[in-house]
Structure formats: C-alpha cells, structure tokens
N, C-alpha and C positions, 0 to 999 in steps of 0.2 A: 474123540469128538472133533468134528469139522469146524472150520472157521465160521461158516454161515450159521451153524447151530449155536456157537459160543457168542457171536457178535449180535445176533438177532435178539432184541429185547422182548420181553413178554409182558402182557398186561399186569401180571402180578408184581413186576418189578416196581411199578409206580402206583399201582392201584387204580389206574385209569385205562380206558380203551386207547390203544395206539392210534395216532392219526394215519389216515390213508393218503393216497396220492391226490385225491380231490379235497382233502381237508384244507382249512384256511391257510396253514403255513405253506402248502405246496400247490394249491389250485392254479395260481397264475403261471407258475413254471410248467406244470403239467399241460395246461392248455396251449402254452407257447410252443413247447417241444412237439406236441401232437400236431399243431398247425404246420410247423416246419416239415415234419415227416409226411403229412398229407400232401402238401404242395410238391415236395420232392418226388414222392411216389407218383403223383398224377402226371407230372411233367415227364418223368422217366418212362412210365408205361405207355404214355400217349405218343411219345416221340419215336421210340424204338421201332414200332411196326411201320412207320413211314420212311425210315432210312433207306430201305432198298429202292423205293420209288424215287426218292430224291437222288440217289446215286445214278440211277438209270437216266433220269431227266438231265443230269449234269454230265452225261457221257463218262461216268467213272465207275462202272460196274467192276472192272478189274481191280480197283483200289478199295472196294468195299471192306475187305478185311482190315485195312488201315483206318477206315472210318469207324468201324466198331472197336478196334483195338486201341485207338488213340484215347478213348474215354477211360479204359482201364489203366493205360500207361499214365495219364495225367492224374488219375485218382491216387496213384502212389505218391506223387509229388504233393498233391493237395493234402493227403492224410498226414504226411510228415510235417508240412508247413503248419497246418491247423493244430496238430497236437502240440508241437513245441511252442507255438504262439500262445496256445491256451495255458500252458504251464507258466509262461513268462508274464502274461497280462490278463489271464482269465479267459473263459471260453466265449465271452460275448462278442469280442471284436472279430475273431475268425468266423464265427457263426453269421454275424451281420454281413461281412464281406462275401461270404459264400452265397448268401441269399441274393445279394446284389449281382454277383457274377452269374447266377442262374438266369436272371432276366437278360443280362447282356448277351450271354451265349445263345439264347433263343433268337435274339435279333440278328446276331451274326450269322447263324445258320439259316434263318428265314430269308435273308438277303443274298444268299450264296449265288455267285455267278460262275463258280467253278467247283470242282470236286475238292480242291485243296482248301478253299474257303470253308467248305463243310467240315473238312478234317480239323481245321483250326477251331471251328465252333464246337465240335465234339470234344476237342482237347480242353478248351476252356470249361466246358460243361463237366468234364471229369475232374478238373481242378477244383471247381466249385463243390461238386458232390463229395470229393474226398475231405475237403475242409468242413463241410456241413456234418457229415457222418461222424467224424472224429470229435468235432466240437460238441455235438449233441451228447454223445456218449460220455465225454469228459465232464460236461455240465451236469449230467445225471449223477456221475460219481461224486462231484463236488457239492451237489445240492440236496441229495437224498441220503438218508441213513441206509445202512446195509440191508435191513429187512424190507425196504421199499424198492430197491433196485430191480429185483426180478419182475415186480409188477409194472414198473415203469418201462422196462424193456419190452414187456409184453404189450403195453400200450403203444409203443413205437411200431411193433409189427401189426397191431390192429389198425393203425392209421393207414395202412396200405390196402385195406380190404375194399373200400369204396373206389379208390383209384384203379384197382385191379379189375373191378367189375365194370367200370364206366369208361376208363381211359382208352383202352385199345379199340373197342367198337365205335366210340364217338370219333376218335381220330381217323378210323377207317372210312366212316361215312363222310367226314369233312374233306378228307383227301380225295375221295371219289367224286363228290359233288363239286368241290371247288379245286383245291390243290394242296399239295403237301406244305407249301409255304404258308397257307392259311392256318394250318395246324400250329406251326411255330409261332406265328404272329399272335394267334389267339391265346396260346399258352403264356406268351410274354405279357399280354394285357392282363390275363387272370392272375399272374404271379406278381406283377409289379406293385399293386396297391397293398396286398398283404405283406409283401417284403418290406415296403416302406414302413408299414405299421409295426412290423416286427422289430425293425431297426430302432424305431422310436421307443418301443417298450423296453428294449435292451438298454437304451441310453438312460432310461429313468429307473434303473434297478435300485432297489432300496439299499441303504448302507448296511453293511454287515452280511450281505448275501455272500454265500460261500463260492459263487462263481466269479467273484472279483479276484484280482491277481494276488498271489501269495506274497509274503514279504520278499524284498529284493534279495536278501541273503539266501532264500530258499528256492529261488527261481532256477529252472533248468538252464543248461547252456543253449546257445543259439542253435537253431535247426541246421543240421548238416545239409544245406540246400544243394551243394555241389554233388554230394553223394546221392541224394534223392533224385536230382536231375539226371544223373548218369543211369540210375536204376530205371527211371521212366523211359529214357532213351533206349535202354536194352530191351525193355518190354515192347516198345513200339517197333524196334527193329525185328524182334522175334515175330510179332504179329504180322508185319509186312512180309517177312521171309516165308511164312507158311502159306502165303497166297499163291505161291508157285513152286515148282520143283526142278528148276534148272540151276545151273552153276551159280548164276548171279543171286538167286534167292537163297541158295544154300549159304553163300557168304554172309548174307544178312542174318540168317539164323545163327551161324557161328559167332558173329560179332555180338548178337543179342545175348547168347548164352554166356559168353565171356564176361560181359558187363554185369549180368545178373549174379554170376558166381563171385565176382570180385567185390561188388558193392553191396549186395543184399545183406551179408552178415553184419555190416556196419550199422544197419538200421534195425537189427533184431537183437533181442537179449542174448547174451553169450550162452551158448549151449542149446540154442533153439533146435538146430538140425540133428543134435544127438539126444534130444528129449531130456534135458536136465530137469530135475524136479522143480515144480513151482511155475513161475511165469513163463520160462522158456517152453515148457510143454504146452501150456495154455495157448501160446502164440502158434506153436506148431499145429495144434489141433484145429485152430481157425483156418490155417492154410489148407490142410488136408480136406476138411469138410467142405469149405466153400469151393475149392477146386473141383471136387467130385460132383457137388450139386450143380455147379455152373456147366460142367461138361454134360451131365445128364440132361439138363434143361436145353442145351444146344443141340446135342446129337440125336436124342430120342425123337424130337419133332422132325428133324431133317430126315431120319430114316422112315418115319411114319408117312411123311408126305411124298418123298421121292421114290421110296422102294415099296412100301406097303399100300400106297395110293389111298391113304386116309385123307378125307376132306380137311382143308385148312381150318374151317369153322369148327370141326370136331376137335382138332388139336387145340384150338383156342379155348374150348371149354375146359380142357385139361389144364391149361395155363391158369384160368380163373379159379378152378378147384384147388390148384396148388397154392395160390395166394391166400385163399380163404382158410385152407387147412393149416397152412403155416401159422396164421394168426391164431387159430383155435388151439393148436398145440402149444404155441408160445403162452397163450393165456392159461392153459392148463398147468404148465410148469410153474407159472408165477402165482397161481391162486390155489389150485387143487393139490399140487405136489410141492408146495413151498417148504414142507418139513423134510423132504427127501434130500439127501446130500447131493449137491450139484454135480459132482463127478460121476455119481451113479446114473443120473439122468443123461449125462453125456454118453455113457456107455449104451444105455437103452436107445437113445436117438441114433447112435452109430449103427447099431444092429438093425434098426428099422431102415436106415439108408442101405445097408447091405442087402436087405430083403428087396428093396426097390430095384437095386442093380440086378438082382437075380431075375426079377420080372422082366427087366429090359433084355437080358440075355435070352430068356425063353421066348419072348415076343419077337426076337429077331429071326426065328425059324419060319420058313414059308408055310409050313403045315399047321402053324399055331395062330390063333386069332390075334390080330394086332392090338386088341384091347388090352392084352396082358402087358405089352410094352407101354401103352398109354397110361396104365396104372402106375408105372414107375415114377412118373412125374409128381402126382399128388402124394404118393407114399414117401418119396424123398423129401417133399416139403414138410410132411409130418415130422420126420426125423430131424430136419434142420430147425423147425420151429421149436422143438423140444430142447435140442442141445445148444443151439447158437446163443440164446440168452444166458445159459448156464456157463458156457465158455467165457462170455464177457464178464459175468459176475465173478468167476474164479480169477480172471486176470486182474480185475479191480481189487480183489481181496489181497493180491500179492503186491500191490503197488502202494507206495507212500502217497500221501495226499498231494504233495507238490510235484508228483511225477505221473499223475493220472493222464495228462495229455501225451506224455512220452509213451505210456503204456498203450493207450488207445490208438496212437499213430502206428505203433509196432503191430498191433492187431490188424489195423487196416492195411498196412503194407503187406503183411504175409497173406491176408485174404486175397489181395489183388495178385500177388505172386502165385498163389495157389491156382487162381483162375487161369492165369497165363500159362503156367507150366503144365498143369494137368490137361487142359484142353489141347495145348500144342503137342504134348506127348501122345494123347489119344488120337489126334489127327494124323500124326506121323505113323502110328501103328496101323491105323485104318488104311492109309495110302500104301504103306509097305505091304500089307496083306493083299491089296488089289494088284499091286505090281507083281506079286508072286503068283498071281493067278487065282487067288481066293475069290469066291463069289462075293458080291457086295453085301448081301445079308450075312454071309459067313464072316466077312471082315468086321461088320458091326458086332456080331456075337463075340468075337475075340476081343474087340476093344472094350466092350462092356464088361466082359469077364475080368479084365485087368483092373477095373475100378473097384473090384471087391478088396483089393489089397489095401488102399488107403482107408476104406471104411472099417475093415476089421482091425487095422492098425490103431485107429482112433479108439475103438472099443477096448483094446488092450492097454493103451497108454493113458487113458482118461484118469486112472487112479493116481498117476504121477503129477496131475495138475491140482489135486486137492490141497487145501491148506489146513494142516493140523495145528492145534494149539495145545500147549502143555496142560496137563491136568492139574488139579489142585495139589498143592504141596510140592 
C-alpha cells in the first residue's frame, strides 16, 4: 500500500462528503494561492519575450546569456531562503516579501540604463520567484490535507493558462507600439495593488492556521545562506561561461562547475545523487525532469527558427499549446487519476517525455517535416504536467510537518540545478559536434538523443520515491 492511499481519508471514514479545495475551510487559501500564481505567471511569460529587445537596446546582446541565467541563479538562493524562513516563521512572510520584490524588480528592469542594471533586475526577479514558488508549495503542504494536495497543485498549474495565452502576445504588441520599458512598467502597476492586497490578507490570517510558524523547539536551523549564495554564484558563472568558447569563458565554466560540485550536496538530502530511497530520489527526479523539459523548451524553438525556418508565430503557438496541455495533464492527475499511485504516474509522465524527445530527434532531419519537432514541446508538457505534481506530493509525504520548507527548497534548488546543468551540457555537446564538422541539424539530433538518458532514468527510478506504509499487524 502506498502512502497516498493510506493517508487519503474516504467519505466512509466520517460518513460525510470530504471538503474540496473551494469548500469553506480552504476557499480563502485556494483563491489567494491561485492569485499569486496567476500574477507570477503573467509577469514571467510577458517579460521573457521582451528581454532580447531590451538587451539589444542596451547594447548588451553579448551578455544576454547572463541576463537569462541570472534569474535561474537567483532562484537557487531565493528558494533556500524562502524554504528555511517558512520553516522558522511560517510561509506567509517569505511569500509576502517575494510578492513585494516582484514589483520592485519590474521597476528596476524598466528603468535600466545599462545591461548590468537589467541583470540586477533579473537577479532580484529570480530571488523573488524562488521565494514565492517555495513559499506557496510549503503553504500548500501546511494548509491542506494529503488528499487535497494533488488538486491544489493542479490548480497552481491551471493558474498559468490565461497568462500563457495572453501574456506573450500582449507584451509583443506593447513592445512594438511603445517600448519594452512600457511592458515592465505596466506589469509593475498591474502587480502592485494585488500584491499589497495579498500582504494585507496574509497579515490577517486567522489564529490556528497551519501556515503559522511551528513551535520554536521544532523550527529548522537557519538557512545556509553562504552555501546558497555560492551555489547561485556557481550557476551564474556557468551561465556566463557558456556564452563564449575562448579560454576566458572556459575558466568561468570551470569555476562554476567547481562551486556547484562543492556546495550543491549541502543543500540537498543526503543520497540525492545516488538515488537513495524516499526523499532523495524525489529531489533527484525533480532535477532530471525539469532540466530535460527546460532544455527541450530552449533548444527545439531555436532549431525550428534558425535551421528549419519555421515562423516565430508558429513556434509561439507551440508554446501556448504546451502551457495549456501542462495544465490539462496536471488537472487529470489530480482529479481523474487521483487513485493511481503517484510514483506510477511519474513513470508514465517520464515515458511521455521520452516520446517527446524522440519526436525532437526525428524532426531534426532535413527530409522530415519540422512539425514533428514542434510536437515535442506540447508532448513534453503533457509528461511534465502529469509527473511534476506527483513528484511534489511524494516529496511532501516524506517530509515532517516542520521540515516542509526545507523539503520544498531542496526541490526548488535541484530543479534550478537541473535546468542549469542539463542545458549547459546539451549546449556543450551541440557546440562540440559543430566543431567536429557535424552539420547543424545533425548536432541537434545528437543533442536531443542524449536527452533520452535522463527521461528513461526517471522512469526507472520513480519506484524508489514511493512511500510505503506498514500493513496491519
């Protein structure tokens, strides 16, 4: 028997229908968290398409990898800070600060007079995003019973549907008619009032709410900020290093790798990289899956636009379809498949992602329709939408109540590490193939083929993340 089957109450246990996420005890929290994710998704999806234009306007195209990478690097630090803070004082404070920082970073970026100011703005944005993501997940673990967590996580994914449909095209029109700065300023205005309202709601939390701080004797230790800071620095150095291939950039790559190898294990559960049973495997799965998906989402559009000459608008449709299908798959796992063991759904999701990678490989050949490669994006989103909430539920089931923040920050840390490491490795393989004389499409085919390794590894290791409970007697 799995943990989720054992811990999920049934109506027969009490003789009454179980409350849902919109029932009276949970409605306020559900609407609050959904609003947070809606605002976060809208800002993220509207800002990203304008960054290349901003970098060009600020004469910093060569540093664009650092603009993009600083967000991921700061998310590492934000996730650790938010998670440990949530364990010590409850999830409200880091969530409120994260929302305030989200407004501040939009203003910093909008007023950029140099590429370095834009880098700072993106760094603060990553810090805020890391805190918000971990705080929301922690608050869900603290506020909802086991049987409602999959549905609530599905709701978080669904909150990105409208931003994914509206954000990028609206931002593109605004940037073209006015400027990229107007996009940032406009988002700051739209986010400011809801953020203030959210802070007010969080301050008026009712007594006895489980998102309040645990007793002092149960609180986790202070966040290892120095370790998190060094890890963020390593990620940033690595991202900057892959922007060029001379000796100087190679030194940055080496320095980044050394920092990641030395400091990453200190923020992850012991045994993560050797897939020890339980929480370590769940954390490992998050890194492998997010890294693979992030790389597919980055390199497939690049190949389609630059090599297969597919229109950017058409690729944008694939992005929108991916966001919608992610939400649909997430809803399905939380509603239609709620009685299926979580680790089995992780396996299914990983196999779907493996199929998406196969489509990307086939679509890399010049004699094949590029539509096959474009299918890889929404298909990968289906796999992630199914497995990602399940990985989160499994991780929470392995965590003590007063360690939920620590657990979610570890998940966030390895998610960001996976994105940095897998994308950097894939980029290195692609460039190495080109240097060896391989055609550009051939280089992409080889690179995508290697992504089959982490997806199949997840399918095999998922069973090690399940939580069994002893049977009767």
